[in-house]
N, C-alpha and C positions, 0 to 999 in steps of 0.2 A: 710546406716548403719555406714558409717564413721562419719556422723554427730551425730548419736545416741550414738556412743561410746565416742566421745569427750564430749558430754553433760553429759553422765554418769560419766566420770572421774572427772568432776567438781561439780556435784550435785549427791552425793551418794543416796539421797532419792527422787530424782525427779521421777515422774511417767512418763515413756516413753512407748508409744505404736507405733509399726511399722506395717503398713498395706501394704501387698504385695499380688498382685493378682495371682502370680504364686506360685510354691511350693518351690522355692529356694531363698536364700539370699546370699549376698557377694560372687559372683562368677565372674570368668573371661570370659566375652563374647569374648575377644580377643583370647582366646584359642580354640574357636570352630573350626576354620580351621584345627588345629592340631589334634583335636579329629577326624574329618572326615578323615584326612590323616593317622591316626593310630598311631601317636606319643603319644597321650593321650589315656589311656585304656578305661575310662568311664566318663560319665557326672559328677559323684561325685568327680572325681579328680580335676575338675575345681572349686569346692566349697571351699572357704577359711574358712568360718564359717557357720555352719548350723543354722537353726532356733532354734534348741534345745540348741546349745551352747549359743546363745544370751539369751535365756530364763533362762537356768540353771546357767550359770556362770556370767552373767552381769545384770540379772534382767530387761531385756528389753522384753516387752510383744510383741513378734512378732506373728502376725496373718496372716498366709498364706491363699491364696485363698480369700482374702478380697480386694475388689476393691472400691475405692472412686469414687462415682458417681457425687457428688456435694459438694461445699463448701458454707456454710451459714455464712457469716461474722457477720451479725447482731446477730445471736444466738450463734456464735462461736461454730459451730457444723458441722459435716460431715455426709453426707448420704453415707452409706457404704453397699455394696452388699456382703453378705457372700455366696460365691458360693458353699461352701461345704454343708451348711445347707439350701441353696436356700431361703434365707430370707434377708430383708433389715433392717438395724439398724441405729440408730442415735448415734454419738459419739462426745462428747464435747471436746474442746481443749482450752488451754490458748495461746500456741504458736504452730505454724504449720510449718513443713518443707516439701517442695515439691521437690521430687526427682524422677519425672516421666520419666526421660530419653528421649529417642527418638525412633522412629520406622522406619523400612526400607521404603524408598520412593517408592511408587507404582503409576506409572503414570496411567492416565485414558485411558487405552487401552482395546480393546475388548478381553475378556478372561482372564484378569489379575487376576480374582478370582478363576480360575480353580485350581483343587487340586494339579497339578504338578508344579505350580508356587509358589516358596517359597522365603520368606525373611529370613535373619539371623541376629537376634539381641539379643534374650534371650535364656536361656537354654531350654525353651519350644520350641522355634523355632528349636533349634538344635536337640531335641528329635524327633520332627515331621519330620524334614529333613532326619535324619538317618533312621527312620522307613520307609519312602517312598523310599529311596535309596535301602534299603535291599529288600523290597517287589518287587520293579520293576527291581531289579538286576542292575539297573543303567548302562546300556550299553552306553547311549548317554546323556551327560549333556551339557546344554547351559547356560553360565553365561552372564548375561546382565549387562554391566557396567565395565569399566576398571580402577576403583579406587582401594584402598587398599583391601577392602573386596573381590571385584571381582577377583583380581589377586591371592589373597591367596586361595580363594575357587577353582579357576581354577586349580591351582597346586595340591590342596588337592585331587580333584576328579581324576586327572591323576594318582596320587599315589594310589587312591582307585581302579583304574583299568578301568575307563570309558574313552570313547572318548569325548574330551572336546572341545567345540567351545566357544570362548569369543567374544562377540559382543560389540563394542564401537561405539556410535553414532558420536563422534568427530573425529578429525584427529590425535589424539595422545592418548596414555595411560596416566594415572595418571596426570590429569590436575593440580595437585598441584606442578608439576615440570615444568620447561621450556621444550619446545619441543626438544631441542638438547640433553637434559639429558634423557627424556622419550624414545627417539628413541633407546637408548642402551638396552632397555628391550625386544624389539621385537625378536631379533635373539635367545637369550637363551630360550624364551618361545616357539618359534616355534620348536627349536631343541628338546625341551622336549616333543613335540607332541601336543601342544595346537594350535588349529586353530584360530589365532587372526585375526579378521576382523575389520578394522577401517572404519569409515563412514557408519556403518551398522545401518540403521534406522528400529527398530522393529515396525511393524504395528499392531501386536496383537498376540493372542495365541489361539490355538485350541488343543483339546486333543491329546497329543503326538507330538505337533508341535509348532514351532515359525514361525510367518508369517513375511516374509521379502519382499521387492519390487522384489527381484530376484526369489522369490518362497518360498515354505515352507521348514523348516529345522527340521529334526527329533529331538525330545527331550523327553527322559523318565522323565527328571527333568529339571526345569528351576530355576536358583538361581539368585535373584535380587541383584545386587551390585551397585545400583544407588545412594548410600549415604543414609542419614537419615533425617527425619523431626522431629523437636522438639515436644515432647508431652506436649505442653503448653496450650492446650485448657481448661483443668480443671481449672487451676488458672486464665486463661484469662476470662472464663465465670463468675468468681467471681469478676472480675474487675481489675485484675493485668495487668499492662502495658506490652505490647509486642513490640519487636523491630525487629532487623535484622532476616530474615527468620522466623519470627513469634515466636522467642525465648523470654522467659521472661526477662525483664529488671531488673537487680539487681544492688545494690550499692557495695561499696568496702567490706562491711560486709556480703554480700550475702542476703541483705534484698530486697524483692520485694516492689512494690508501695503500698501493702496492709499492714496495721498495724499488726505486730506480725507474719508475714508470710515470711519465708525464702525460698530460692531455690538454688539448686546446681546441677551441672552435665549437661547432654546433653539437658535438657529442657530449659537452660538459656544461655544468651550471656556472653561474656567476652571482656574486653578492649584489643586491640592489642597494644603491647608496642612499635611497630615500626611505624605503620600507625596512631595510635591514635584513630582508629575507633572501634566500637563494632563489634565483629565477633562471629559466631557460630562455635566452635571447639569441635567436639564430640569425645573426647579421654578420656580413663580411667585415665590417669595421671591428667588431668585437673579436672575431676569429683571428684577424691579423694582429691585433694588439696582444691577445693571449699567446699566439704563436711566437711573437717576438720575445715575450717574457720567458716562455718555456725554453726557447733556443738559447737565450743568454745563460740560463741556469744549466742547461745541458752542456754548454761550452765552458763551464767552470766559473761563470760570472755570478752576479747577484741582481735579480730584478723581481719586482712584484707587480701584480695586477690588482688595482684597488677595487674595481667593480664597475657597474653600469648604471645608467639612468634610463636606458631603453629608448634612446634617441633614434628616430626613424623618419624617413622622408620619401615621398614618391610623387609622381605626376599622374593624374587621372583626367583624361580628356583635356579640358581647358584649365583645370584646377591643379594647384600644387597643394599637397597635404603633408603635414608634419606633426609629430608629437614627441614628448619627452617627459620623463618622470612619471607621476601618477595622474590618471584622470580623476575627475570628481568622484566617479563611481568606485574606482580602485582605492582612492584615499579613504572613503567611508568603510570599505571592506577591511582595510588595514587598521581601522580603529582611530583614524585621525578625525578630529572635529574640523572638518574641511569647509571652506567657503570658496566660491568661485565668482569670477566676473568675466564678461565677454565684451569686446568692443568691435564695431564695424568701422573700419578706417580705410586708408589707401596706402599703396606701396611707396609712393613718393608724394611730394607736395601736391595737394589735390587740385591746384589751379593749372598744373601742367597737363598737356594732352595725353601723355603716356601713363598717367596715374591709373592704377588698377585697384579694384576693391579687394579687401582682405579682412578676415576676422581673426582676432587673437583671443584665446581663452586662457586664463591663468587660474591655478588652484593653489590655495595657501592654507596653513594651519591657523585656526582661530586662536587668538590669545598671543601666540608667539610671533605670528606674522611670517613664519618660515615659508618660503616658496616650496611647493610640493610638485608642481608640474605645469605643463603648458601644451596647447594645441594651436595650430594655425591652418586655416583653409583660405586660399585666395588665388588670385591669378598671378601672372608672371612676376617673378622677383619678390615673392612674398615669403615662401616657406623656409628659405635659408635662414631667416631670422630665428628659427628654432635653436640655432647654435648659441645665441645669446642666452636663451633660457636654460639650455643644457649646461653652459658654463656657470651660470648662477646656481644651478642645482649642485654642481660639483663643489662649489665654494660655500654651500649651505647658507646662501644669502637670504635675508629677509626681503619682503616686498618693498619696504622703504629703501633698502639699499639698491634695489633694481632701479627705482625711480631716480636715484642720484648718480647712476652710472654715467660717465662722460663718454657718450657715444657720438660717432661722427654725424655731421649734418651738412647737407647742401640740398637745395630743392630737387635736383635730378636723382638723389639717392634716398631721401627720407623727408618726412615732415620735421618740423623743428623739435617736436616730441616724437621720438621713435615709437612705432606702433606697440612694441612690447612695453614701453614705459607708459603709454596711454592706458593700456590694460592694467598695469601695476598701480597707476594712480586711482583707477576706479576700484580696484580690489582693496587698496589701502583703507578705504572708508569702511570696509566690512571686518577687517581683522582686529 
């Protein structure tokens, strides 16, 4: 819908049809854990613009419960299933924008399709999840996967009132962090009452149970937090090139390899500005920026999307967590001679009663001093400083330049040396 709105602004008389297989448009999937936790009152509160708003105020023909089944490039037409009327229609197009997003990853395990095993990606998913939780009274919840969604859903269901077990197959939570930073999450989660089990290999599911090598684990509800898979099959079957993790390959203007076909969001890849490689980053920030670029081009303008550094932030129990660029492990994998430094500091001047602990870790390239990435784990008002690091990465700054940044200071907001600059000073001795 970001693309549709941009095209409308540039072409007032353009015929724009938006096909959506669910009942909602323009909503915040990132808000679903907060809906479960009770911070958000209803599903409708997560909707930014309704289908009626698009139709009545922007003359965009939004057709809900319409699913595109096939793309015929020779005829420039779509095969569309109208689920409300239970019929299939053909719809022509001059230009096509694919924004099919991603779906929760569901491993091929026995019982994965059982009714109590749920993914969380769309508002439809959230509606089904909440209905199941209420009907089952949700006494025991098992979350499979220790990434962003898994951790957020684990906390949400503790606040719901359930006993929560989080199963992570690897040896650390949040593999987008280095292990030394991820380790800091374990104690607060366990103190909150979440039974975190690392190295837990799920073998399958049975009604009311998760099967582990150590034996069955009771579960009224299982929430999958194993990441997402790009929904790229539709365009791929029409001949669009696919790349990393099966995501659609697009150029700087969000054009696919098919003439007149654009793509944006979780279904396509992005260039990583630090590593230089294409990556699949499924984040709402990226999707909206790509959608804006695609829409401008669809409307006859010119815009490009430069790429990503993988900036992400979340809150886990009492901790804020953020990362951007490359971790120390990722930098080594990409072939950089990487060095890293961490500092334990405070969010504001340490002598004030509201000062909270935080840890900043920075990664740089040995020799050149180029900043490669950063991570932050801390308490209230700490993690948003990741934006300083992300900005430095976009500017390809060296560690020494980060030290010299003229950042704001007053005791209620920061120490005289900002925590990011404190970490940069320590790292400068190694590069």
